[in-house]
C-alpha distance (Angstrom), angle and dihedral (degrees) to the residues before:
residue distance angle dihedral
M1 . . .
T2 3.86 . .
Q3 3.81 113.3 .
S4 3.91 116.8 -129.6
P5 3.70 120.2 -111.1
R6 3.74 113.6 -98.0
K7 3.77 120.8 -113.4
K8 3.87 105.6 -118.9
L9 3.65 118.4 -147.3
G10 3.75 109.2 169.7
V11 3.87 148.7 -48.9
I12 3.83 134.3 -89.7
V13 3.87 107.1 -101.7
G14 3.71 99.3 169.8
V15 3.87 140.8 19.9
D16 3.78 128.2 -161.5
G17 3.86 112.3 169.3
D18 3.73 106.6 -64.5
I19 3.89 94.0 -13.2
S20 3.71 121.0 89.9
S21 3.79 133.0 -171.6
V22 3.76 117.9 -140.1
G23 3.83 123.7 -161.5
M24 3.84 103.0 -148.0
Y25 3.83 121.1 -137.0
N26 3.79 94.3 -135.8
M27 3.77 140.9 2.7
S28 3.75 98.2 -104.9
N29 3.83 111.7 146.1
D30 3.77 99.3 -178.4
A31 3.78 110.7 151.9
N32 3.83 87.4 -147.1
F33 3.70 139.7 19.8
L34 3.73 129.7 -151.4
W35 3.76 102.8 -139.5
Y36 3.84 122.3 178.2
G37 3.93 90.5 -36.5
D38 3.86 97.2 -40.9
I39 3.78 125.6 102.2
L40 3.73 104.4 -138.1
S41 3.87 127.2 -171.8
G42 3.70 114.4 -103.5
P43 3.90 124.7 -128.5
R44 3.83 97.6 -77.4
V45 3.84 129.3 135.0
G46 3.74 109.2 -68.8
A47 3.71 98.8 19.0
F48 3.73 127.4 123.5
L49 3.92 119.5 -111.5
T50 3.73 128.5 178.1
I51 3.84 124.6 -127.6
N52 3.96 109.4 -156.8
Q53 3.57 117.1 -145.2
N54 3.83 107.5 168.9
D55 3.84 105.1 -68.3
I56 3.75 95.4 -17.7
K57 3.77 118.4 91.0
I58 3.75 112.0 -153.7
I59 3.83 109.4 -154.9
A60 3.84 117.1 -146.4
T61 3.79 138.1 167.8
V62 3.74 125.4 -132.2
S63 3.85 111.0 -109.0
T64 3.76 104.4 171.0
E65 3.72 143.0 -5.4
K66 3.88 137.0 -163.0
V67 3.76 142.3 152.1
I68 3.72 130.1 -109.6
D69 3.83 127.1 -152.4
Q70 3.75 104.0 -130.5
Q71 3.84 96.7 -172.7
N72 3.87 93.0 48.0
T73 3.81 101.4 54.1
I74 3.84 92.1 153.5
K75 3.76 90.4 55.4
S76 3.79 93.1 -124.4
K77 3.74 116.6 175.0
E78 3.93 90.4 -155.2
F79 3.79 90.6 57.7
D80 3.83 98.3 38.2
N81 3.78 106.3 158.9
R82 3.83 101.3 173.5
Y83 3.80 94.5 117.1
R84 3.77 95.8 48.4
K85 3.85 125.0 96.7
N86 3.75 113.7 -83.8
S87 3.66 93.0 -1.7
I88 3.80 99.0 119.0
N89 3.86 135.9 46.7
R90 3.68 131.7 -162.8
I91 3.90 118.8 -120.8
I92 3.72 124.6 -168.9
T93 3.88 128.0 -177.2
L94 3.86 120.1 -141.3
K95 3.93 128.6 -158.7
T96 3.69 112.8 -145.0
R97 3.83 112.8 -120.6
G98 3.77 102.4 174.0
V99 3.82 144.8 -65.5
I100 3.77 139.5 -87.4
E101 3.74 111.3 -131.8
D102 3.78 128.0 162.8
S103 3.61 90.7 -3.0
S104 3.91 95.9 -57.2
F105 3.80 135.2 99.8
Q106 3.71 119.9 -125.0
V107 3.73 139.2 165.6
T108 3.76 108.6 -123.3
S109 3.93 138.8 139.6
R110 3.74 93.0 -144.5
Y111 3.70 92.4 99.1
V112 3.84 121.5 44.4
P113 3.85 131.3 175.9
M114 3.78 117.4 -94.2
I115 3.79 131.1 -159.4
G116 3.86 109.6 -86.9
N117 3.76 95.0 29.5
E118 3.82 108.8 136.7
V119 3.80 121.4 -123.0
T120 3.84 122.2 -144.6
L121 3.68 139.8 170.0
T122 3.77 115.9 -77.2
T123 3.82 105.2 -109.7
K124 3.82 127.0 -137.9
D125 3.80 90.9 -108.2
E126 3.82 89.8 54.3
L127 3.87 89.8 48.0
N128 3.77 87.8 53.5
I129 3.82 90.4 53.3
I130 3.92 93.4 45.0
Y131 3.84 95.5 48.6
A132 3.83 95.8 32.2
V133 3.75 122.5 119.6
D134 3.89 118.3 -158.9
K135 3.80 105.3 -80.4
N136 3.88 89.4 -131.0
E137 3.92 87.2 55.6
P138 3.75 119.3 98.7
T139 3.80 110.2 -124.9
I140 3.65 144.2 -178.8
K141 3.85 125.7 -143.3
I142 3.71 116.9 -137.9
G143 3.78 106.7 164.9
H144 3.85 148.2 -54.5
S145 3.82 132.4 -63.4
L146 3.73 111.4 -104.7
L147 3.71 101.8 -125.7
E148 3.75 104.2 32.0
Y149 3.87 98.4 29.7
Y150 3.81 85.6 -134.5
P151 3.85 115.2 159.4
I152 3.74 109.7 -103.6
E153 3.93 118.6 -143.1
L154 3.72 125.7 -178.8
S155 3.89 127.3 -152.0
I156 3.83 110.3 -110.5
N157 3.74 90.8 -150.2
N158 3.82 96.6 49.3
F159 3.80 98.3 43.5
F160 3.70 105.2 35.4
A161 3.72 95.0 44.2
S162 3.80 90.9 60.6
H163 3.75 140.0 63.1
I164 3.79 109.1 -88.1
G165 3.90 127.2 -155.2
I166 3.82 118.9 -162.5
F167 3.90 110.0 -173.1
G168 3.85 130.7 175.5
N169 3.85 142.6 128.0
T170 3.72 118.3 -97.4
G171 3.74 113.5 -69.3
S172 3.77 94.3 19.6
G173 3.88 95.3 112.2
K174 3.73 96.6 -99.4
S175 3.87 94.1 135.6
N176 3.83 90.6 45.9
T177 3.76 91.6 53.2
L178 3.86 91.9 49.9
H179 3.68 91.0 49.9
K180 3.83 94.2 43.7
I181 3.70 98.1 55.9
Y182 3.74 93.2 49.4
L183 3.75 91.7 40.4
E184 3.81 90.4 57.8
L185 3.91 90.3 45.5
F186 3.81 91.4 56.2
K187 3.82 89.9 45.1
S188 3.81 91.2 53.3
D189 3.84 124.8 95.5
C190 3.82 87.7 -107.3
Y191 3.75 90.2 70.8
Y192 3.78 95.8 57.3
K193 3.82 92.8 36.0
G194 3.83 105.5 49.0
I195 3.86 116.9 -27.1
T196 3.75 94.7 90.3
K197 3.85 90.9 52.9
K198 3.73 101.3 39.7
S199 3.79 109.0 28.5
K200 3.81 139.5 51.4
F201 3.98 124.7 -163.0
F202 3.81 124.6 -156.7
V203 3.79 121.5 -167.5
I204 3.78 118.7 -162.0
D205 3.92 99.2 -153.4
F206 3.87 110.2 -173.7
N207 3.83 95.5 177.3
G208 3.67 101.9 36.5
E209 3.80 93.9 -112.5
Y210 3.87 99.1 135.3
T211 3.85 102.3 49.0
G212 3.72 123.1 107.8
N213 3.66 140.3 69.1
E214 3.78 120.7 -47.8
I215 3.90 93.8 4.7
F216 3.82 104.6 155.5
G217 3.71 83.5 16.7
V218 3.85 94.2 -79.0
K219 3.72 120.0 123.5
E220 3.84 122.2 -140.0
D221 3.71 100.1 -98.1
E222 3.62 133.6 100.3
N223 3.89 91.1 -36.2
K224 3.70 103.0 48.6
E225 3.85 137.0 52.1
D226 3.73 132.1 179.7
Y227 3.80 118.0 -154.0
D228 3.87 113.8 -164.2
V229 3.78 101.0 -163.6
N230 3.65 99.7 -153.3
T231 3.84 123.9 173.4
K232 3.95 94.2 179.4
K233 3.77 92.3 70.3
T234 3.80 141.4 9.7
T235 3.84 114.1 -100.9
D236 3.84 130.9 -159.7
K237 3.73 89.8 -129.8
K238 3.72 112.1 65.4
L239 3.76 133.2 175.8
P240 3.96 110.1 -96.3
I241 3.85 106.2 -129.1
K242 3.84 124.6 -177.9
K243 3.83 112.1 -117.5
D244 3.81 94.4 -129.8
Y245 3.79 92.0 58.9
L246 3.74 96.9 47.1
F247 3.76 96.6 45.0
N248 3.72 89.7 53.9
A249 3.74 120.9 125.9
D250 3.92 94.2 -140.4
I251 3.79 92.7 49.2
L252 3.95 93.9 42.8
S253 3.90 90.6 45.7
I254 3.91 88.2 56.3
L255 3.83 93.5 43.2
F256 3.83 91.2 50.8
D257 3.77 93.6 37.2
A258 3.67 87.7 -126.5
K259 3.84 120.5 -166.9
P260 3.90 113.4 -116.6
A261 3.86 97.9 -137.1
T262 3.84 100.7 52.0
Q263 3.89 114.3 0.9
V264 3.76 102.8 42.4
P265 3.94 93.5 56.0
F266 3.81 88.0 51.7
L267 3.76 91.2 51.1
R268 3.89 92.4 50.4
R269 3.68 92.7 49.8
A270 3.77 97.1 43.7
L271 3.95 92.1 47.0
N272 3.82 93.4 46.7
L273 3.83 89.0 53.8
F274 3.79 91.8 43.5
K275 3.88 94.1 52.7
E276 3.84 91.3 42.7
K277 3.90 91.5 51.8
I278 3.77 96.2 41.9
S279 3.76 93.2 50.6
S280 3.86 92.4 49.9
P281 3.93 117.1 107.0
N282 3.79 96.1 -112.5
P283 3.87 109.8 14.6
N284 3.75 112.6 -170.3
F285 3.85 105.5 -169.7
G286 3.85 91.1 172.9
N287 3.75 90.0 64.8
L288 3.87 91.0 47.4
F289 3.81 91.3 52.1
V290 3.75 96.0 44.3
G291 3.88 88.9 46.2
T292 3.75 86.3 67.1
L293 3.74 90.1 54.8
K294 3.63 93.1 48.8
K295 3.76 92.7 52.4
I296 3.77 93.1 46.7
L297 3.89 88.5 55.1
T298 3.84 96.1 44.2
T299 3.86 104.6 42.0
G300 3.64 97.4 73.3
N301 3.88 119.1 -151.1
A302 3.84 87.6 -8.4
A303 3.83 91.4 87.5
N304 3.72 120.0 70.5
Q305 3.85 118.9 -99.3
D306 3.85 92.8 -115.1
S307 3.94 97.6 43.6
L308 3.82 94.1 93.1
Q309 3.77 93.7 53.4
D310 3.88 91.4 43.7
W311 3.69 89.7 55.2
I312 3.89 92.9 47.9
Q313 3.77 93.1 48.7
T314 3.79 93.0 48.4
A315 3.82 88.3 50.6
K316 3.71 93.2 50.1
K317 3.75 90.3 48.8
Y318 3.87 90.1 70.3
Y319 3.85 103.4 20.6
N320 3.77 123.8 59.9
D321 3.83 103.4 176.7
S322 3.87 108.2 136.9
I323 3.83 94.7 -147.9
V324 3.70 92.8 54.4
Y325 3.82 90.6 40.7
N326 3.82 88.2 58.0
N327 3.67 96.4 47.7
L328 3.85 90.0 49.8
D329 3.76 90.9 49.9
K330 3.86 90.7 52.7
L331 3.73 91.9 64.0
R332 3.77 111.5 116.6
Y333 3.87 139.2 165.9
T334 3.75 122.4 -125.4
S335 3.72 136.0 -174.6
H336 3.79 93.3 -142.2
E337 3.79 128.4 65.1
S338 3.81 120.0 4.4
Y339 3.85 91.4 -111.2
Q340 3.76 133.5 3.8
I341 3.79 142.6 145.8
I342 3.87 119.3 -128.0
G343 3.78 111.4 -175.4
T344 3.86 106.4 -47.6
D345 3.84 93.4 -24.2
I346 3.87 125.2 101.2
Y347 3.71 113.1 -146.7
F348 3.91 126.4 -158.5
N349 3.87 121.3 -172.0
R350 3.82 110.0 -131.1
G351 3.88 88.7 -162.3
T352 3.79 95.6 68.4
I353 3.72 140.3 52.5
D354 3.86 98.6 -154.3
A355 3.64 116.0 156.0
I356 3.79 115.4 -110.4
P357 3.91 121.3 -141.0
D358 3.73 118.3 -123.6
C359 3.92 90.1 -116.1
R360 3.82 87.0 65.5
W361 3.81 92.4 48.3
D362 3.80 86.1 58.4
C363 3.81 91.5 68.7
L364 3.79 86.5 64.3
K365 3.82 91.1 46.2
I366 3.77 85.5 -127.7
K367 3.92 90.3 164.2
I368 3.73 91.2 53.9
I369 3.81 91.6 50.0
S370 3.78 91.8 49.2
S371 3.77 94.0 46.9
E372 3.90 93.8 47.4
L373 3.94 91.3 46.2
D374 3.75 88.4 54.0
K375 3.66 94.1 47.9
I376 3.89 90.5 51.1
F377 3.77 90.9 50.2
N378 3.86 91.8 50.4
D379 3.61 95.6 42.3
E380 3.99 106.2 133.9
T381 3.74 90.2 -141.0
K382 3.80 93.8 63.3
T383 3.79 115.0 82.7
P384 3.73 123.4 -129.7
I385 3.81 88.2 -106.6
R386 3.78 90.2 57.8
K387 3.77 92.6 47.0
L388 3.76 89.4 52.7
Q389 3.73 89.3 53.3
I390 3.74 93.0 53.7
F391 3.67 90.9 50.3
L392 3.80 94.5 47.6
D393 3.82 88.9 52.7
F394 3.69 93.6 55.3
Q395 3.78 91.8 41.7
K396 3.86 88.5 56.5
V397 3.85 88.1 57.2
Y398 3.70 90.7 48.4
A399 3.88 94.1 46.9
T400 3.87 94.3 47.5
S401 3.77 101.3 40.6
W402 3.73 98.1 80.8
G403 3.85 100.7 30.8
K404 3.83 96.8 -99.8
V405 3.74 86.6 124.0
N406 3.84 129.3 23.3
R407 3.81 107.3 -120.2
E408 3.83 88.2 -146.2
H409 3.81 88.1 63.1
L410 3.80 93.4 52.1
N411 3.88 100.5 42.3
P412 3.81 96.8 78.5
L413 3.85 90.1 46.4
F414 3.79 90.3 54.6
N415 3.82 91.3 48.4
R416 3.80 85.8 59.2
I417 3.78 95.0 42.3
D418 3.76 93.0 58.4
S419 3.86 92.3 49.2
A420 3.90 91.6 44.2
F421 3.80 96.2 48.0
S422 3.69 89.9 48.7
S423 3.72 91.6 56.3
L424 3.77 95.1 40.0
E425 3.72 93.9 52.0
K426 3.77 90.6 58.4
V427 3.83 94.6 56.0
V428 3.66 111.7 30.9
E429 3.83 137.1 58.4
V430 3.85 115.3 -156.2
K431 3.68 115.2 -135.1
E432 3.82 136.8 -178.9
N433 3.76 90.5 -135.5
I434 3.76 132.0 9.5
I435 3.82 102.0 -171.5
N436 3.79 94.9 114.3
N437 3.82 101.3 26.8
Y438 3.77 95.4 82.4
K439 3.85 123.2 71.8
T440 3.75 128.9 -143.7
L441 3.90 92.3 -86.3
N442 3.77 120.7 28.1
I443 3.76 122.3 -176.1
I444 3.87 114.4 -163.1
S445 3.75 108.6 -165.0
L446 3.93 114.0 -165.1
V447 3.96 95.3 175.6
H448 3.91 87.2 111.4
A449 3.77 96.8 39.2
N450 3.79 124.3 106.0
Q451 3.79 123.2 -122.0
E452 3.77 99.9 -93.6
I453 3.83 92.7 48.3
T454 3.88 90.8 43.2
R455 3.78 87.5 56.1
L456 3.88 97.9 44.3
I457 3.86 104.6 40.7
P458 3.84 100.3 61.4
M459 3.80 91.1 47.8
L460 3.80 95.7 42.8
L461 3.74 95.5 47.3
S462 3.92 94.5 43.8
K463 3.71 91.7 51.2
M464 3.85 92.8 46.1
I465 3.74 99.1 49.8
Y466 3.94 90.2 39.7
D467 3.78 94.8 53.8
E468 3.88 90.8 43.6
Q469 3.86 89.0 53.0
K470 3.66 92.9 43.8
D471 3.79 92.3 50.7
K472 3.75 93.2 50.6
V473 3.82 96.6 45.4
A474 3.86 105.5 35.3
G475 3.81 111.3 113.9
K476 3.86 94.7 -2.6
G477 3.83 106.9 71.1
V478 3.80 126.8 -107.4
T479 3.80 114.6 -62.6
Q480 3.71 95.3 157.9
T481 3.77 139.8 22.9
R482 3.74 140.3 -146.1
H483 3.82 125.3 -155.3
L484 3.76 122.5 -160.6
I485 3.87 116.6 -163.7
I486 3.81 117.1 -169.9
D487 3.75 119.2 -173.9
E488 3.81 118.7 -160.5
A489 3.83 85.1 17.4
H490 3.73 91.3 178.1
N491 3.74 89.6 75.4
I492 3.87 91.7 75.1
L493 3.77 104.2 15.1
N494 3.73 99.0 63.2
S495 3.72 114.0 131.9
E496 3.77 96.2 -170.0
H497 3.83 96.6 104.7
R498 3.69 95.4 40.7
D499 3.90 116.0 134.8
T500 3.80 92.2 13.2
N501 3.70 96.7 108.5
D502 3.73 91.5 -91.5
N503 3.84 99.5 140.6
W504 3.99 95.7 -172.1
Q505 3.85 90.4 52.7
D506 3.73 93.0 48.6
Y507 3.76 100.1 47.2
R508 3.74 92.6 40.3
L509 3.88 93.7 54.3
S510 3.91 89.0 44.8
V511 3.76 88.1 54.6
F512 3.83 96.9 50.2
E513 3.82 93.8 39.1
E514 3.70 89.2 58.4
I515 3.68 92.2 46.7
I516 3.81 96.3 51.9
K517 3.82 92.5 40.7
E518 3.76 98.5 47.0
G519 3.97 104.2 16.4
R520 3.82 97.6 87.6
K521 3.88 93.9 65.0
F522 3.79 88.9 52.4
G523 3.75 97.6 47.7
F524 3.79 93.9 -103.3
Y525 3.79 115.6 133.5
L526 3.80 133.3 -175.9
T527 3.82 129.2 -151.5
L528 3.85 111.1 -168.5
A529 3.83 122.2 -168.2
S530 3.71 121.8 -172.9
Q531 3.82 143.2 155.5
R532 3.90 90.2 -147.0
P533 3.84 112.4 45.0
A534 3.84 88.4 168.8
D535 3.81 88.7 69.3
I536 3.82 93.0 55.1
S537 3.85 117.8 94.3
P538 3.82 108.3 -92.4
T539 3.79 89.8 -138.3
I540 3.84 88.3 60.1
L541 3.80 96.4 41.3
S542 3.77 91.2 51.2
Q543 3.72 92.0 60.1
V544 3.87 94.5 55.5
H545 3.81 109.6 113.1
N546 3.91 103.8 -164.4
F547 3.66 129.6 27.1
F548 3.81 139.1 -160.7
I549 3.70 107.6 -163.1
H550 3.81 119.2 -167.4
R551 3.75 127.8 -177.7
L552 3.88 111.4 -43.4
V553 3.84 122.9 172.3
N554 3.87 102.3 171.4
Y555 3.91 109.0 104.7
K556 3.76 91.0 -144.9
D557 3.94 90.0 57.1
L558 3.82 90.4 46.1
Y559 3.82 92.4 48.2
M560 3.79 92.1 49.5
L561 3.78 92.1 51.5
E562 3.84 91.9 46.1
N563 3.69 90.5 55.0
T564 3.79 100.9 43.8
M565 3.85 100.7 37.3
P566 3.72 111.4 72.1
T567 3.89 90.3 176.4
L568 3.88 92.0 61.9
D569 3.73 116.5 88.5
K570 3.82 125.8 -157.6
T571 3.92 92.1 -103.9
A572 3.70 92.8 54.6
L573 3.95 88.2 42.9
K574 3.80 91.9 56.3
M575 3.75 93.3 49.9
I576 3.96 94.5 54.4
P577 3.95 92.8 83.4
S578 3.75 90.5 54.9
L579 3.83 98.9 48.6
G580 3.74 115.2 126.6
K581 3.75 126.9 -128.8
G582 3.84 109.7 -66.0
E583 3.86 91.5 9.3
V584 3.76 114.4 123.0
I585 3.69 144.9 170.8
I586 3.79 114.2 -126.5
T587 3.76 114.2 -160.2
G588 3.82 138.8 148.2
N589 3.84 144.8 88.0
A590 3.77 94.0 -43.4
I591 3.89 97.8 57.9
P592 3.79 122.8 51.3
T593 3.86 96.8 -139.0
P594 3.86 134.1 14.4
V595 3.76 110.9 -89.3
F596 3.84 126.0 -156.0
V597 3.80 105.6 -140.5
K598 3.71 139.0 -177.8
V599 3.87 103.8 -142.5
D600 3.78 114.6 -140.0
K601 3.85 113.6 -120.4
E602 3.90 120.6 -142.0
M603 3.71 105.6 -133.8
D604 3.74 98.8 -159.6
N605 3.75 103.4 29.3
H606 3.67 112.5 45.9
P607 3.83 142.9 117.7
K608 3.77 123.6 -75.3
S609 3.76 92.2 -107.0
D610 3.89 104.1 101.7
D611 3.85 116.5 135.4
T612 3.91 111.7 -99.8
N613 3.78 114.7 -105.4
L614 3.82 95.8 -138.2
T615 3.83 96.0 -171.5
K616 3.72 94.2 49.6
L617 3.94 90.2 46.6
W618 3.94 90.0 48.9
I619 3.78 96.0 50.2
Q620 3.62 103.3 38.5
K621 3.81 120.3 103.7
D622 3.79 114.4 -95.7
E623 3.77 106.6 -125.4
T624 3.69 91.5 -179.7
A625 3.87 93.8 62.3
K626 3.90 91.5 71.0
């Protein structure tokens, strides 16, 4: 087959590193050329051109263009010849992207443009090589290139086995891109052949955009589950959380906003004792709680004046038996004997520490109280969260009764504990093991969650599934993968308050920085979507491998991208603010050169992020008014 002649445009007249200057043969400014049956993109900014160097085809993109006045080299206004025939010439600058050698495109510095090399239009065959993915490589199609309208396919292996960043202002098409790439993945043969058996996907959805049947192309059956994390009401479908992660001092300290100096040490000691007791063969929490009461009554003035009433009020909070109530209310202190009964009242002397025989304790029905408190604690209708709350309440009495901890330091903490546990109990289900509780695709919607739960759940879930994956894979090779997708990632990955004594910020960033630094080797991959990349921790952003960049106009966001994306050149960076809706620059390790793409939009199956049509809203008939 005879190869068509090449459309010659100009010649290299200057080289500066990977930037070349081209003197054009004519002033043609056609956006496209019809050349031997093919429509080829003209030499406009962003377009591919080919620099011919013997059998090597150096591929470059147009960075800038200008004209020079050849008859007015001293730039005199008096002798301005720009509007005379043959007085001006067109000059374009090219940035080298790679070379085509042996019918394959590769990024290399082995070949560089040289003065005198001729520049031609990039042919369809060359575009096929530039955009091509190995024919044996599974791919997904997400759209078309902006200039050439060439179908863009992405390697499944290279993209999804990496950390992905999707950034763009509100309304730029960011949510559609996130949905599109995973929709195409779940539509691929890989989904039916192995994804459902070997991988799990978790979507943290702050705005409720990705809930609903067939979102991402997966129906709500055995392969998909939507979790509406709702703190306004109790729902049947709660988020499964492993007990070890919920009953963790670091996690609870963040949930309760515990102060490092006084409240965190108390939580650590209490949780260590709780886990020790609950894991023992025959734990008797009633004896433990009543043991505090006995010690209060037999340690004389060593116990605080209010400790007895603190214990009684705590017991009454969970136990409503009138007989025991009456006995607790009969407790009195006396300055006389160490122990005596006067009428119906029971007196203990604070000034002595005399031992009291068991028969005397029987008057107080201490064994009954112990037994009943143990039954309350082990009641099967009480969740592990509620049991922990009971334990912490009694531990507070124990910690403050002998001055080890100032009760005024703990009171604010316990106000927050009551509120936090009330919210947490509505949205999570504590499990011993969570391996089989999650499905292939899990959507965690936080749109109905309060602030404390919105802060906690993404971090708790992320650490839990990452640690589980790490334990399974470490030292054994990757036999399964986990994919965490966080929309509006700036909500939880903001580094603004780090190192300002904000424990939640510090711990949360430490968790995600470990995940993004180490996760890839364990088969754990992050996808982050955000409208404010500048708000995301630079440490996290610098570890992202592949980027989808939509329209961004804030200079801080552009500066952040410029300093964290080595594959994004200044020409592409300058075009980001002018990208249209759905237009995106794809760049990163998985693609040899940045590509401008128009992402296809799914008309029927897409996130709930469309712009509101106000006029349609205002004039439509209000069915709710009937």
